[in-house]
C-alpha positions in Angstrom: 0.0 -0.3 0.0 1.3 3.0 -1.5 0.6 7.1 -1.9 -2.4 8.3 -0.6 -3.7 4.9 0.5 -0.7 4.9 2.7 -1.4 8.1 4.4 -5.1 7.3 4.6 -4.9 4.2 6.5 -2.4 5.9 8.9 -5.0 8.8 9.8 -7.9 5.7 10.1 -5.2 3.8 12.5 -4.4 7.3 14.4 -8.6 8.5 14.5 -9.9 5.2 15.0 -7.6 3.9 17.9 -9.8 3.9 20.9 -12.7 2.2 18.6 -10.7 -0.5 18.3 -9.1 -1.0 21.3 -12.9 -0.8 22.9 -14.5 -3.2 20.6 -11.9 -5.8 20.6 -12.9 -9.7 19.0 -16.4 -8.4 18.5 -15.6 -5.5 16.1 -13.2 -7.5 14.5 -15.8 -9.9 13.5 -18.0 -8.1 11.9 -15.2 -6.3 10.4 -13.7 -9.2 8.6 -17.5 -9.7 7.7 -18.0 -6.5 6.5 -14.6 -7.2 4.3 -16.2 -10.5 3.0 -18.6 -8.6 1.6 -17.0 -5.9 0.1 -14.2 -8.6 -1.4 -17.4 -10.7 -3.0 -18.0 -7.0 -5.1 -16.0 -5.3 -7.5 -19.2 -2.7 -7.9 -19.2 -2.1 -4.5 -15.2 -1.6 -4.3 -15.8 1.0 -6.8 -18.6 2.6 -5.2 -16.2 3.0 -1.7 -13.4 4.4 -3.6 -14.4 6.0 -7.0 -12.3 9.5 -5.8 -15.1 11.4 -9.0 -18.2 10.6 -5.9 -18.6 13.0 -3.0 -17.5 12.0 0.5 -21.5 12.1 1.2 -22.3 9.6 -1.6 -19.4 7.2 -0.6 -20.2 7.0 3.0 -24.0 6.7 2.1 -23.2 3.7 0.4 -22.2 2.2 3.5 -25.1 3.8 5.0 -27.5 1.5 3.0 -25.4 -1.6 3.1 -24.2 -1.5 6.9 -26.4 0.2 8.6 -28.9 -2.2 9.9 -26.5 -5.2 10.4 -23.7 -3.7 12.5 -22.5 -2.3 15.6 -22.1 2.0 15.9 -18.2 1.1 16.3 -17.7 -1.0 13.0 -20.1 1.8 11.1 -17.6 4.4 12.3 -14.6 1.8 10.9 -16.6 1.9 7.7 -17.7 5.2 6.9 -14.2 6.6 7.8 -12.3 4.6 5.6 -14.9 5.5 2.5 -14.2 9.2 3.3 -11.0 8.8 2.4 -8.7 8.5 -0.3 -7.5 5.2 -2.1 -5.6 4.8 -5.0 -6.3 1.1 -6.1 -10.0 -0.3 -4.7 -8.5 -3.0 -3.6 -6.6 -0.9 -0.6 -9.9 -0.6 0.8 -9.9 -3.8 1.5 -6.4 -4.5 2.6 -7.0 -1.4 4.9 -10.2 -3.3 6.6 -8.4 -6.7 7.1 -5.7 -4.2 8.5 -8.2 -3.1 11.4 -9.9 -5.6 12.0 -6.5 -7.0 13.0 -5.4 -4.3 15.3 -8.9 -4.7 17.3 -7.8 -8.4 17.8 -4.6 -7.2 18.6 -6.0 -4.5 21.3 -8.2 -7.4 22.6 -4.8 -9.3 23.3 -3.4 -6.2 24.5 -5.7 -6.2 27.5 -3.1 -8.3 29.3 -0.3 -6.3 28.6 2.7 -7.0 26.7 2.3 -10.7 27.9 -0.7 -10.7 26.0 0.4 -9.6 23.2 3.4 -11.9 22.9 1.2 -14.8 23.7 -0.5 -13.9 20.6 2.3 -13.8 18.4 4.0 -17.0 20.0 0.6 -19.0 19.1 0.3 -17.5 15.5 3.5 -18.1 15.2 3.5 -22.0 16.2 0.5 -22.4 14.1 2.7 -21.1 11.2 5.5 -23.7 12.3 3.2 -26.9 12.0 1.4 -25.7 8.8 5.1 -25.6 7.1 6.3 -29.0 8.8 3.1 -31.0 7.1 2.7 -30.5 3.3 -0.8 -32.3 3.6 -1.9 -29.6 6.4 -0.6 -27.0 3.9 -3.0 -29.3 1.1 -5.6 -29.2 3.3 -5.6 -25.7 4.1 -5.4 -24.5 0.7 -7.9 -27.0 -0.7 -10.2 -24.7 -3.7 -12.6 -27.1 -2.8 -12.9 -27.6 0.9 -15.4 -26.1 2.6 -14.3 -22.5 4.1 -15.7 -23.3 7.3 -14.2 -27.2 7.4 -11.0 -25.4 6.5 -11.4 -22.8 9.3 -11.9 -26.3 12.0 -9.1 -28.1 10.9 -7.1 -25.0 11.5 -8.4 -24.6 15.3 -7.2 -27.9 15.6 -3.8 -27.6 14.7 -3.9 -24.4 17.2 -5.0 -26.8 19.9 -5.2 -24.8 23.3 -4.7 -21.6 21.7 -6.9 -17.7 22.9 -10.3 -16.3 21.3 -7.8 -13.7 20.0 -5.6 -16.6 18.0 -8.8 -18.3 16.6 -10.1 -15.4 15.6 -7.1 -14.8 13.2 -6.5 -18.3 12.5 -9.6 -19.0 10.6 -10.3 -15.5 9.0 -6.6 -16.5 7.3 -7.6 -19.7 5.9 -11.4 -18.9 5.4 -10.7 -16.3 3.6 -7.1 -15.8 2.1 -7.7 -12.8 0.4 -5.2 -14.4 -2.9 -2.5 -15.4 -0.2 -1.0 -18.0 1.4 -2.5 -18.4 5.0 0.8 -18.2 6.3 1.6 -15.5 4.5 -1.3 -13.9 5.9 -0.8 -14.5 9.4 2.4 -13.2 8.9 0.8 -10.2 8.4 -1.3 -10.5 11.2 1.9 -11.1 13.5 3.2 -7.5 12.2 0.4 -5.9 13.0 0.5 -7.6 16.8 4.1 -6.1 16.8 3.6 -3.0 16.4 1.3 -3.1 19.6 4.0 -4.3 21.0 5.7 -1.7 20.5 3.9 0.5 22.2 5.1 -1.7 25.4 8.6 -1.2 24.9 10.7 1.7 25.7 14.2 1.8 22.8 16.6 3.8 25.3 20.2 5.2 24.1 22.2 6.4 26.9 25.5 7.5 27.2 27.0 5.6 29.5 25.2 2.5 31.3 22.8 3.0 33.9 22.7 1.2 37.5 19.9 -0.8 38.4 18.5 2.1 40.2 18.5 4.8 37.5 16.8 1.8 35.4 14.2 1.7 38.2 13.5 5.0 38.5 13.8 5.6 34.6 11.1 2.4 34.1 9.0 4.6 37.0 9.2 8.3 35.3 8.4 6.4 31.9 5.2 4.5 34.0 3.9 7.9 34.6 4.7 9.8 31.5 2.8 6.9 29.1 0.2 5.6 31.7 1.5 1.4 31.7 4.6 -0.3 33.0 7.2 -0.7 30.1 10.0 -2.7 29.3 13.1 -1.6 28.8 15.6 -1.9 25.7 19.0 -0.5 27.2 21.7 0.2 24.2 25.0 2.1 25.0 26.2 5.3 22.7 29.1 6.9 24.2 28.6 10.1 21.5 24.7 10.4 21.9 24.1 14.2 23.1 22.1 14.9 25.7 22.7 11.5 28.0 19.4 9.5 26.9 16.7 9.3 24.0 14.0 7.2 24.3 11.6 5.6 21.8 8.3 4.2 22.1 6.8 3.2 18.9 6.4 7.0 17.1 6.9 8.7 20.3 10.5 9.8 20.8 12.0 11.6 24.4 15.3 13.4 23.0 17.5 16.8 22.8 14.6 18.3 20.4 12.1 18.1 23.3 14.0 19.2 26.4 11.4 19.9 28.7 10.5 16.2 28.6 14.2 15.0 28.5 14.8 17.4 31.4 12.2 16.1 33.5 13.3 12.3 33.1 17.3 13.3 34.0 15.8 14.8 37.0 13.6 11.9 38.2 16.9 9.7 37.2 18.6 11.4 39.3 16.9 11.3 42.4 
């Protein structure tokens, strides 16, 4: 995804994050169902992405088709996407798939970094099991097999997995959208990893931190970001300012003097 579509997806992620976080797997299920409808109809995809149509006309299509069938949160996601610009008609569906996956990851995130790590491990374990068996690969990609049968097989392979992992593996094998299921799941893992980054503070310092300094830094970052973060500390003697912290896309460095000085003051005790 590039150009206007990439910008639109970034806008949708930022605007819809509170909805995706609160919606969890229930919202994701609705979005995946809507995705199936979008994928099944080329005229619908064109209607939702046609730049010659006004925003009101495109969002009106969403309301008429989905308004009575989905929750308010799902309708908001679909309406938001319809109001944005897309370089290709397929990009609308790709964005919808990514937002649904983000909602699943956010559900796992309710258990913090451990929940996200567990989901990632479950998905990667599923992929390893499939890749080690040609028989399983054939069964999960058999075009003659009913989608539900492939979904049931995927759940058996997963074993005693979480509700989030079950939803994603079923989606991957029942509606791979032209991809191999294992490739689609790798994309799901990447989306989970984006959420994991929000729980990891990448810390670069000019000198190694003593244990007490790390504890004070962790406490300061918790107050700043509102959650316990895992510290990943690296030493760079040439670092100007003594410390640089990155959490997701949020950076604390010499360009943000007030926050940097506050952290250094708190670390110094």
